[in-house]
C-alpha positions as CSV (number, residue, x, y, z in Angstrom):
1,M,3.6,-10.0,38.5
2,S,2.4,-13.0,36.7
3,Q,4.5,-14.3,33.9
4,R,1.7,-15.8,32.2
5,A,1.4,-14.8,28.5
6,E,-1.4,-12.4,27.6
7,S,-4.2,-13.7,25.8
8,S,-7.3,-12.4,23.9
9,Q,-10.2,-14.4,22.8
10,C,-12.1,-13.6,19.6
11,G,-14.5,-15.8,17.6
12,G,-13.9,-18.8,19.8
13,V,-9.9,-18.7,19.1
14,V,-7.7,-18.1,21.8
15,V,-4.6,-16.1,20.7
16,E,-1.6,-15.9,23.1
17,F,1.3,-13.6,22.7
18,E,4.5,-14.3,24.5
19,P,6.3,-11.8,26.4
20,D,9.8,-10.3,25.5
21,D,11.6,-12.2,28.4
22,I,10.5,-15.7,27.1
23,R,11.4,-14.7,23.6
24,D,15.0,-13.6,24.8
25,A,15.6,-16.9,26.7
26,R,14.6,-18.9,23.7
27,A,16.6,-17.0,21.3
28,K,19.7,-17.6,23.5
29,K,18.9,-21.3,23.8
30,D,18.7,-21.4,19.9
31,S,21.7,-19.6,19.5
32,S,23.7,-22.2,21.2
33,I,22.6,-25.1,19.0
34,P,25.0,-26.3,16.5
35,G,24.1,-25.8,13.0
36,S,21.4,-23.1,13.9
37,A,22.5,-21.3,10.6
38,L,21.5,-24.2,8.6
39,I,18.3,-24.7,10.5
40,Y,17.5,-21.0,10.0
41,L,17.9,-21.3,6.2
42,K,15.6,-24.1,6.0
43,G,13.1,-22.5,8.5
44,P,9.7,-20.7,7.7
45,K,11.1,-17.1,8.4
46,F,14.0,-17.2,5.7
47,L,11.6,-18.8,3.2
48,I,9.1,-16.1,3.9
49,Y,11.8,-13.5,3.4
50,V,12.9,-14.9,0.2
51,S,9.6,-15.3,-1.3
52,G,8.6,-11.8,0.0
53,A,12.0,-10.4,-1.5
54,L,11.0,-12.0,-5.0
55,S,7.5,-10.8,-5.0
56,M,8.4,-7.2,-3.9
57,W,11.1,-7.0,-6.6
58,G,8.8,-8.2,-9.2
59,D,6.2,-5.7,-8.0
60,R,8.6,-2.7,-7.9
61,M,9.9,-3.6,-11.6
62,W,6.5,-4.1,-13.0
63,H,5.0,-0.7,-11.3
64,F,8.0,1.2,-12.6
65,A,7.9,-0.3,-16.1
66,I,3.8,-0.2,-16.7
67,S,4.1,3.6,-16.2
68,V,6.7,4.3,-18.7
69,F,5.1,1.8,-21.1
70,L,1.8,3.8,-20.8
71,I,3.4,6.8,-21.4
72,E,5.2,5.6,-24.3
73,L,2.2,3.8,-25.9
74,Y,0.1,7.1,-26.1
75,G,2.5,9.2,-27.7
76,R,4.2,10.5,-24.5
77,N,0.8,11.6,-23.1
78,L,-0.4,11.3,-19.7
79,L,-3.8,10.0,-20.2
80,L,-3.2,6.3,-20.2
81,T,-1.3,6.9,-16.9
82,A,-4.0,8.8,-15.5
83,V,-6.7,6.1,-16.2
84,F,-4.5,3.5,-15.1
85,G,-4.1,5.1,-11.6
86,L,-7.7,5.9,-11.2
87,V,-8.6,2.2,-12.3
88,V,-6.2,0.8,-9.8
89,A,-7.1,3.0,-6.7
90,G,-10.8,2.7,-7.5
91,S,-10.8,-1.1,-7.8
92,V,-8.9,-1.6,-4.4
93,L,-11.2,1.0,-2.8
94,L,-14.3,-0.8,-4.1
95,L,-13.1,-4.3,-3.8
96,G,-10.9,-4.2,-0.6
97,A,-13.3,-5.7,1.7
98,L,-14.2,-8.5,-0.9
99,I,-10.7,-9.5,-1.2
100,G,-10.3,-9.5,2.4
101,D,-13.4,-11.6,2.8
102,W,-12.1,-13.9,0.4
103,V,-8.9,-14.4,2.1
104,D,-10.8,-15.1,5.5
105,R,-13.1,-17.6,3.9
106,N,-10.6,-20.0,2.2
107,P,-7.7,-22.0,3.3
108,R,-4.3,-20.1,3.6
109,N,-2.5,-22.3,1.0
110,K,-5.4,-22.1,-1.6
111,V,-5.4,-18.1,-1.0
112,A,-1.6,-17.6,-1.3
113,H,-1.4,-20.0,-4.4
114,A,-4.3,-18.5,-6.0
115,S,-3.2,-14.8,-5.4
116,L,0.5,-15.6,-6.5
117,F,-0.8,-17.5,-9.7
118,I,-3.2,-14.8,-10.9
119,Q,-0.6,-12.0,-10.2
120,N,2.3,-13.5,-12.0
121,I,0.1,-14.9,-14.9
122,S,-1.5,-11.5,-15.3
123,V,1.8,-9.7,-15.4
124,T,2.9,-12.3,-18.0
125,I,0.3,-12.1,-20.3
126,C,0.2,-8.2,-19.9
127,S,4.0,-8.3,-21.0
128,I,3.3,-10.4,-23.9
129,V,0.6,-7.9,-25.1
130,L,2.8,-5.0,-24.6
131,M,5.7,-6.7,-26.6
132,L,3.4,-7.3,-29.5
133,V,1.9,-3.6,-29.3
134,F,5.4,-2.2,-29.4
135,S,6.7,-4.5,-32.0
136,Y,3.8,-4.1,-34.6
137,K,2.3,-0.8,-33.3
138,Q,2.5,0.8,-36.8
139,R,0.3,-2.2,-38.2
140,I,-2.2,-2.3,-35.4
141,E,-3.3,1.2,-35.5
142,P,-5.1,1.3,-38.8
143,I,-7.1,-1.9,-38.1
144,W,-10.6,-1.4,-37.2
145,D,-10.2,2.3,-37.7
146,G,-7.8,2.4,-34.6
147,W,-10.1,0.4,-32.2
148,L,-7.9,-2.5,-32.0
149,T,-5.3,-0.1,-30.4
150,V,-8.0,0.9,-27.8
151,V,-8.7,-2.7,-27.1
152,C,-5.1,-3.3,-26.6
153,Y,-4.7,-0.4,-24.2
154,T,-7.8,-1.6,-22.4
155,V,-6.6,-5.2,-22.0
156,V,-3.4,-3.8,-20.6
157,I,-4.8,-1.7,-18.1
158,V,-7.4,-4.4,-17.0
159,L,-4.6,-7.2,-16.7
160,A,-2.4,-4.7,-14.6
161,D,-5.3,-3.9,-12.4
162,V,-6.1,-7.5,-12.1
163,A,-2.4,-8.2,-11.1
164,N,-2.5,-5.3,-8.5
165,L,-5.7,-6.8,-6.7
166,A,-3.9,-10.3,-6.8
167,S,-0.8,-8.5,-5.2
168,T,-3.2,-6.7,-2.5
169,A,-4.6,-10.3,-1.5
170,L,-1.3,-11.9,-1.4
171,T,0.2,-9.0,0.8
172,I,-2.8,-9.4,3.2
173,A,-2.4,-13.1,3.3
174,I,1.3,-13.3,3.8
175,Q,2.1,-10.0,5.6
176,R,-1.0,-9.8,7.8
177,D,-1.8,-13.4,8.5
178,W,0.9,-15.9,7.9
179,I,3.7,-14.3,9.6
180,I,1.7,-13.9,12.7
181,V,1.2,-17.6,13.0
182,I,4.7,-18.4,12.0
183,T,6.1,-16.2,14.8
184,G,3.8,-18.3,17.3
185,Y,2.1,-15.2,18.5
186,N,5.5,-13.9,20.0
187,R,5.3,-10.0,20.0
188,G,9.0,-9.9,19.8
189,H,9.4,-12.2,16.8
190,L,6.5,-10.5,15.0
191,A,8.1,-7.0,15.4
192,G,11.4,-8.5,14.0
193,M,9.5,-10.1,10.9
194,N,7.7,-6.9,10.4
195,A,10.8,-4.9,10.4
196,T,12.8,-7.2,8.2
197,M,10.0,-7.4,5.5
198,R,9.9,-3.6,5.5
199,R,13.5,-3.4,5.2
200,I,13.3,-5.7,2.2
201,D,10.7,-3.5,0.9
202,Q,12.8,-0.5,1.2
203,V,15.9,-2.0,-0.7
204,T,13.9,-3.4,-3.6
205,N,12.1,-0.2,-3.7
206,I,15.4,1.6,-5.0
207,L,17.2,-1.3,-6.7
208,A,14.4,-3.0,-8.7
209,P,13.6,0.2,-10.7
210,L,17.1,0.9,-11.5
211,A,17.6,-2.6,-12.8
212,V,14.7,-2.7,-15.0
213,G,15.4,1.0,-16.0
214,Q,18.9,-0.2,-17.1
215,V,17.6,-3.0,-19.2
216,M,15.0,-0.7,-20.9
217,T,17.5,2.1,-21.4
218,L,20.4,-0.1,-22.8
219,A,18.1,-2.4,-24.8
220,S,14.6,-1.4,-25.6
221,N,10.9,-1.5,-24.2
222,V,10.3,-4.9,-26.0
223,V,13.5,-6.4,-24.1
224,G,12.4,-4.8,-20.9
225,C,8.9,-6.5,-21.3
226,G,10.7,-9.7,-22.0
227,F,12.8,-9.5,-18.9
228,I,10.0,-8.8,-16.6
229,L,8.1,-11.7,-18.4
230,G,10.9,-14.1,-17.6
231,W,11.3,-12.7,-14.0
232,N,7.6,-13.5,-13.2
233,L,7.8,-17.1,-14.6
234,V,10.9,-18.0,-12.7
235,S,9.5,-16.1,-9.5
236,L,6.2,-17.8,-9.7
237,I,7.9,-21.3,-9.4
238,V,10.1,-20.4,-6.7
239,E,7.6,-18.5,-4.6
240,F,5.0,-21.4,-5.1
241,F,7.5,-23.9,-3.7
242,F,8.6,-21.7,-1.0
243,L,5.2,-21.1,0.4
244,S,4.2,-24.7,-0.1
245,R,7.3,-25.6,2.0
246,V,6.2,-23.0,4.9
247,Y,2.7,-24.4,4.8
248,R,4.0,-27.9,5.3
249,I,6.3,-27.3,8.1
250,V,4.1,-24.8,10.1
251,P,1.0,-27.1,11.0
252,A,-0.7,-24.1,12.6
253,L,-1.2,-22.4,9.3
254,S,-3.6,-25.3,8.3
255,V,-5.7,-24.5,11.2
256,K,-8.2,-21.7,10.4
257,P,-11.4,-20.5,12.3
258,P,-14.7,-20.9,10.3
259,T,-16.3,-18.0,9.3
260,V,-19.8,-17.3,10.7
261,E,-21.1,-15.2,8.0
262,V,-23.9,-16.4,5.4
263,D,-22.2,-16.9,2.1
264,L,-23.8,-17.3,-1.4
265,H,-23.5,-21.0,-1.2
266,D,-26.0,-21.0,1.8
267,L,-28.3,-19.0,-0.4
268,Q,-28.1,-21.4,-3.2
269,G,-28.5,-24.5,-0.8
270,M,-31.6,-22.7,0.6
271,D,-33.1,-22.2,-2.9
272,R,-32.5,-25.9,-3.7
273,R,-33.8,-27.2,-0.4
274,G,-37.0,-24.9,-0.9
275,S,-37.5,-26.6,-4.5
276,R,-37.8,-30.0,-2.8
277,G,-41.0,-29.2,-1.2
278,E,-42.3,-29.8,2.2
279,G,-41.3,-33.6,2.6
280,G,-38.4,-33.1,4.8
281,A,-38.5,-33.1,8.6
282,V,-38.6,-29.8,10.3
283,Q,-35.8,-29.2,12.8
284,P,-36.4,-27.0,15.8
285,A,-34.5,-23.6,15.5
286,T,-33.1,-20.8,18.0
287,E,-34.3,-17.4,17.8
288,G,-31.0,-16.3,16.1
289,E,-31.0,-19.2,13.7
290,S,-34.8,-18.6,12.8
291,D,-33.8,-14.8,12.1
292,A,-31.1,-15.9,9.8
293,S,-33.6,-18.4,8.1
294,L,-36.1,-15.7,7.3
295,H,-33.4,-13.5,5.9
296,L,-32.4,-16.4,3.7
297,K,-35.9,-17.2,2.5
298,E,-36.3,-13.6,1.7
299,L,-33.1,-13.5,-0.6
300,A,-34.1,-17.0,-1.9
301,Y,-37.0,-15.3,-3.7
302,L,-34.8,-13.0,-5.5
303,P,-33.2,-13.6,-9.0
304,L,-29.9,-15.1,-8.9
305,C,-28.0,-12.0,-10.3
306,F,-29.8,-9.9,-7.6
307,R,-28.8,-12.4,-4.9
308,R,-25.1,-12.0,-6.0
309,F,-25.4,-8.3,-6.0
310,R,-26.9,-8.1,-2.5
311,W,-24.4,-10.5,-1.2
312,L,-21.6,-8.7,-2.5
313,V,-23.0,-5.3,-1.1
314,S,-23.8,-7.0,2.4
315,T,-20.2,-8.3,2.5
316,C,-18.7,-4.9,1.7
317,K,-20.9,-3.2,4.4
318,D,-20.1,-5.8,7.0
319,G,-16.4,-5.5,6.3
320,W,-16.6,-1.8,6.9
321,R,-18.8,-2.2,10.0
322,S,-16.3,-4.6,11.4
323,Y,-13.5,-2.3,10.6
324,Y,-15.2,0.5,12.5
325,Q,-15.7,-1.8,15.3
326,Q,-12.2,-2.7,15.9
327,P,-10.3,-1.4,19.0
328,V,-7.6,-0.2,16.8
329,F,-9.8,1.8,14.5
330,L,-8.5,5.0,15.3
331,A,-4.9,3.9,14.8
332,G,-5.6,2.3,11.4
333,M,-7.5,5.5,10.5
334,G,-4.5,7.6,11.6
335,L,-2.2,5.5,9.4
336,A,-4.4,6.0,6.4
337,F,-4.5,9.9,6.9
338,L,-0.8,9.8,6.2
339,Y,-1.3,9.0,2.6
340,T,-2.8,12.2,1.8
341,T,0.5,14.0,1.3
342,V,2.9,15.3,-1.3
343,L,5.8,15.0,1.3
344,G,7.4,11.8,-0.1
345,F,9.5,10.6,-2.9
346,D,6.6,10.3,-5.5
347,C,6.3,11.8,-9.0
348,I,5.0,14.9,-7.8
349,T,7.6,15.9,-5.2
350,T,10.5,15.0,-7.8
351,G,8.6,17.0,-10.3
352,Y,8.5,20.0,-8.2
353,A,12.1,19.7,-7.2
354,Y,13.1,19.5,-10.8
355,T,11.4,22.8,-11.5
356,Q,13.5,24.3,-8.8
357,G,16.8,23.5,-10.4
358,I,17.5,20.1,-8.7
359,S,19.2,17.9,-11.2
360,G,18.1,14.1,-12.0
361,S,21.4,12.8,-10.6
362,L,20.9,14.7,-7.4
363,L,17.4,13.4,-7.0
364,S,18.7,10.0,-7.3
365,L,21.1,10.5,-4.6
366,L,18.3,12.0,-2.4
367,M,16.4,9.0,-3.0
368,G,19.0,6.7,-2.0
369,V,19.6,8.7,1.2
370,S,15.7,8.7,2.0
371,A,16.0,4.7,1.6
372,I,18.6,4.8,4.2
373,T,16.7,6.8,6.7
374,G,13.7,4.5,5.9
375,L,15.8,1.5,6.9
376,M,17.0,3.5,9.9
377,G,13.2,3.8,10.9
378,T,12.9,0.1,11.2
379,V,15.8,-0.2,13.4
380,V,14.3,2.6,15.5
381,F,11.0,0.8,15.7
382,T,12.5,-2.5,17.1
383,R,14.6,-0.6,19.8
384,L,11.7,1.6,20.9
385,R,9.2,-1.1,21.0
386,K,11.5,-3.3,23.2
387,T,12.3,-0.4,25.5
388,Y,9.0,1.5,25.7
389,G,6.2,-0.7,24.5
390,L,4.1,-0.8,21.1
391,I,1.9,1.9,22.1
392,N,4.6,4.5,23.3
393,T,6.7,3.7,20.4
394,G,3.7,5.1,18.2
395,I,3.7,8.3,20.3
396,I,7.3,8.7,20.0
397,S,7.5,8.0,16.2
398,S,4.5,10.4,15.7
399,C,6.4,13.2,17.6
400,L,9.4,12.6,15.6
401,H,7.6,12.5,12.3
402,L,5.8,15.8,12.9
403,G,8.8,17.4,14.3
404,C,10.8,16.7,10.9
405,L,7.9,18.0,8.9
406,L,8.2,21.3,10.7
407,L,11.2,21.9,8.3
408,C,8.9,21.3,5.3
409,V,6.4,24.2,6.9
410,S,9.4,26.3,7.2
411,S,10.4,25.9,3.6
412,V,7.1,27.3,2.2
413,F,8.2,30.5,3.6
414,A,11.8,30.5,3.4
415,P,13.9,32.3,0.6
416,G,13.6,30.5,-2.8
417,S,10.1,29.4,-2.2
418,P,7.8,30.1,-5.2
419,M,4.4,30.2,-3.3
420,D,2.2,32.8,-5.0
421,L,-1.3,32.8,-3.4
422,S,-2.6,35.2,-6.1
423,L,-2.8,32.3,-8.6
424,L,-5.7,30.8,-6.5
425,V,-7.7,34.1,-6.4
426,P,-7.8,35.2,-10.0
427,Y,-10.7,37.7,-9.2
428,L,-8.6,39.9,-7.2
429,T,-8.7,43.6,-8.4
430,A,-6.4,44.7,-11.0
431,N,-4.2,46.6,-8.7
432,S,-3.7,43.9,-6.3
433,S,-3.0,41.5,-8.9
434,S,-0.3,43.6,-10.4
435,E,1.4,44.2,-7.1
436,L,1.4,40.6,-6.3
437,G,2.3,39.6,-9.7
438,G,5.4,41.8,-9.7
439,L,6.5,40.2,-6.7
440,A,5.7,36.7,-8.0
441,S,7.8,37.4,-11.2
442,Q,11.0,38.2,-9.1
443,R,10.6,35.0,-7.2
444,Q,9.6,32.7,-10.0
445,K,11.9,33.8,-12.7
446,H,13.9,30.7,-12.5
447,T,11.0,28.3,-12.3
448,S,9.6,26.2,-15.1
449,P,5.8,25.0,-14.3
450,L,5.0,21.4,-15.2
451,R,3.1,21.3,-18.5
452,G,1.1,18.5,-19.8
453,G,3.5,17.5,-22.4
454,S,6.3,16.8,-19.7
455,N,6.0,13.1,-19.2
456,Q,5.1,13.4,-15.6
457,P,2.5,10.9,-14.3
458,L,-0.1,12.5,-12.1
459,L,-1.8,9.3,-10.6
460,P,-0.4,6.8,-8.2
461,D,0.4,3.1,-9.0
462,R,1.0,2.6,-5.4
463,S,0.9,4.6,-2.4
464,S,3.2,7.7,-2.0
465,I,4.6,6.3,1.3
466,H,5.2,2.8,0.5
467,W,6.4,3.2,-3.3
468,T,9.0,5.4,-4.8
469,N,7.7,6.4,-8.4
470,N,10.7,6.9,-10.5
471,T,8.8,7.2,-13.8
472,V,9.9,10.7,-14.6
473,L,10.7,11.4,-18.1
474,F,11.5,15.0,-18.9
475,D,11.5,16.2,-22.4
476,N,11.2,20.0,-21.7
477,V,14.1,20.2,-19.4
478,P,14.6,23.8,-18.2
479,S,18.6,24.0,-18.8
480,G,20.6,26.6,-16.9
481,S,18.0,27.5,-14.4
482,A,18.8,28.0,-10.7
483,P,16.7,29.6,-8.1
484,E,17.6,32.6,-6.2
485,S,18.1,30.7,-3.0
486,Y,18.2,26.9,-2.3
487,I,17.1,27.5,1.3
488,S,13.6,26.5,0.5
489,I,14.3,23.3,-1.3
490,V,17.0,22.3,1.2
491,L,14.5,22.6,4.1
492,L,12.1,20.7,2.1
493,F,13.9,17.7,1.3
494,L,15.7,17.7,4.7
495,G,12.2,17.6,6.2
496,V,11.1,14.8,4.0
497,I,14.3,12.6,4.4
498,T,14.5,12.8,8.1
499,A,10.8,12.4,8.6
500,R,11.0,8.9,7.1
501,I,12.4,7.7,10.2
502,G,9.5,8.6,12.2
503,L,7.0,7.7,9.3
504,W,8.3,4.1,8.9
505,S,8.3,3.5,12.8
506,F,5.0,4.8,13.1
507,D,3.9,2.6,10.1
508,L,5.2,-0.6,11.7
509,T,3.7,0.4,14.9
510,V,0.2,0.6,13.5
511,T,0.8,-2.5,11.2
512,Q,1.8,-4.6,14.5
513,L,-1.3,-3.2,16.6
514,L,-3.5,-4.4,13.6
515,Q,-1.9,-7.8,13.7
516,E,-2.2,-8.2,17.4
517,H,-5.8,-7.0,18.1
518,I,-7.8,-8.3,15.1
519,C,-9.6,-11.5,15.6
520,E,-8.1,-14.2,13.4
521,S,-11.3,-15.0,11.5
522,E,-11.4,-11.2,10.5
523,R,-7.9,-10.4,9.6
524,G,-8.4,-10.5,5.9
525,V,-11.5,-8.4,5.6
526,V,-10.2,-5.6,8.1
527,N,-7.0,-5.4,6.3
528,G,-8.6,-5.2,3.1
529,V,-10.7,-2.4,4.3
530,Q,-7.6,-0.7,5.7
531,S,-6.0,-1.2,2.0
532,S,-9.1,0.7,0.7
533,M,-8.8,3.4,3.1
534,N,-5.1,3.8,2.2
535,Y,-6.1,4.1,-1.4
536,L,-8.8,6.6,-0.8
537,M,-6.5,8.8,1.1
538,D,-4.0,8.5,-1.4
539,L,-6.4,9.5,-4.3
540,L,-7.4,12.6,-2.3
541,H,-3.6,14.0,-2.6
542,F,-3.7,13.5,-6.2
543,I,-7.0,15.3,-6.4
544,M,-5.3,18.2,-4.7
545,V,-2.4,18.3,-7.0
546,I,-4.9,18.4,-10.0
547,S,-6.5,21.2,-8.3
548,A,-3.3,23.0,-7.8
549,P,-0.9,21.7,-10.3
550,Q,1.6,24.5,-10.6
551,P,5.0,24.9,-8.7
552,Q,3.6,28.1,-7.1
553,H,0.9,26.1,-5.5
554,F,3.2,23.5,-4.0
555,G,3.5,25.5,-0.8
556,I,-0.3,25.1,-0.2
557,L,-0.2,21.5,-0.9
558,V,2.7,21.1,1.8
559,L,0.6,23.0,4.2
560,I,-2.6,20.7,3.6
561,S,-0.4,17.7,3.8
562,V,1.0,18.6,7.0
563,L,-2.7,19.2,8.4
564,F,-3.7,15.7,7.2
565,I,-0.7,14.2,8.7
566,A,-1.3,16.0,12.0
567,T,-4.9,14.9,12.0
568,G,-3.8,11.3,11.5
569,H,-1.3,11.4,14.4
570,A,-4.1,13.2,16.5
571,M,-6.2,10.0,15.9
572,Y,-3.4,7.7,17.1
573,F,-2.8,9.8,20.1
574,L,-6.5,9.4,20.9
575,Y,-6.5,5.6,20.5
576,A,-3.3,5.5,22.8
577,H,-5.0,7.4,25.5
578,K,-8.1,5.2,25.4
579,A,-5.8,2.0,25.3
580,K,-3.9,3.2,28.2
581,R,-7.0,4.3,30.2
582,K,-8.5,0.8,29.5
583,R,-5.4,-1.1,30.8
584,R,-5.3,1.0,34.0
585,L,-9.1,0.0,34.5
586,D,-8.4,-3.5,33.8
587,T,-5.4,-3.7,36.2
């Protein structure tokens, strides 16, 4: 068999991925070089890791704190949190393709620096506004009959949303584009960097909220805002320096294939050329160029605002079309379907566990254990990929994930489960209702339904898979309650915790498939659409919770979640089957 590296050509750019044997030989050679540790510390990988760790730490602190702040601002009510969740999810859903297109069209250093600057400055300004509101809330409320308070709330939500959009752009640029170039299109190195970045994300996912939470608890919300403000300013300087250093020492980052799509500047240029008259020389055009010219002429007669709107709509449509045409479309859709689930350590699952008699300290311990299993998933991914290949790693991870989730399905019907189907069919006859109600009263006498007054966020800041929401503030804590049996809740959390091994391994598999098979000129827009799909499916799971909010409904949500997850893995199995068949035909 030939030892030549595999290559794929798209958009005129040839991308070569080194096989693992070449990667292993190079690693052994590098390890024998004296001072290799110092070289590594000055190298691009370590700088990316440190920059990513600072960015993720700031993100986790901010997303934890903003939920607490919004609850505190609105009198311990969930309205602002719900509005913020809808705004964040809706903006990424609508603008994901545009963000990705912007990443594709601009130089890598400008994209990274602009995203970093906008993100940190937005959080900084938002923190200043929050500090002023918390400090002078009593004075602000009477001004303009209370409308100044509404303006402050609006400014906070808008700035936080802008910061989230900039964070999305930075994630697409660094984790979906830069690291591919930094690894030299080496599959082994790429898998290692992906796994390391995910481990950093898992660790910061637990430690960062704990750190800022301690500051807010021991001091005040104002001090917490100041702490986040100072962190973002320092992080901005360090990350800017590190990313600039990486861009200088990796010359390949400065080489980017041009985009062939027509942008708004072409329309404005056409408008200016048309206003000069017919004095210019006419150049012959090909058939494709003439079609594009006719399209430009049609748009040139529209007002500028309509041209901008039509360009935005066209960019979004082209982005979604490009996503659909990718060879790894089914794999990406399969990953998105995994976001429609309540089987994660988000606010919904932790709130349900609390109603079942699980203490806050035990929940914190379980979250720590889940972080450890998540780290195990990154180790399993690297081992499986090296032994069985990337596609087979996804298959194994899918089976492991689904197998562990069977424990969650069993918990729905196990002793101690509060599930009561009669609550979803209120039009039952009186006799049936009384019989089912008597049964339910015996099984639910130790449960406490989540009320609107319990400070429990219902909508996400980030995805339930990739972000642990610790913003659970319980005022009406049910004291002294204990279920008749802990079997159900034990099976539930045993399934959720062990399933994270397969979940993170599968996530890394699909992430690398997207990195390897998407053309360099389309990485931004395709990953932007992927982010939109993730947020869309994440919104669906919160809509499910709003439709069935009681603890007695949670078993139904578990079954629906497993159905969505099984559908997502089925999509991946179909992709794997097509990919293997295509590989056999090619050989």
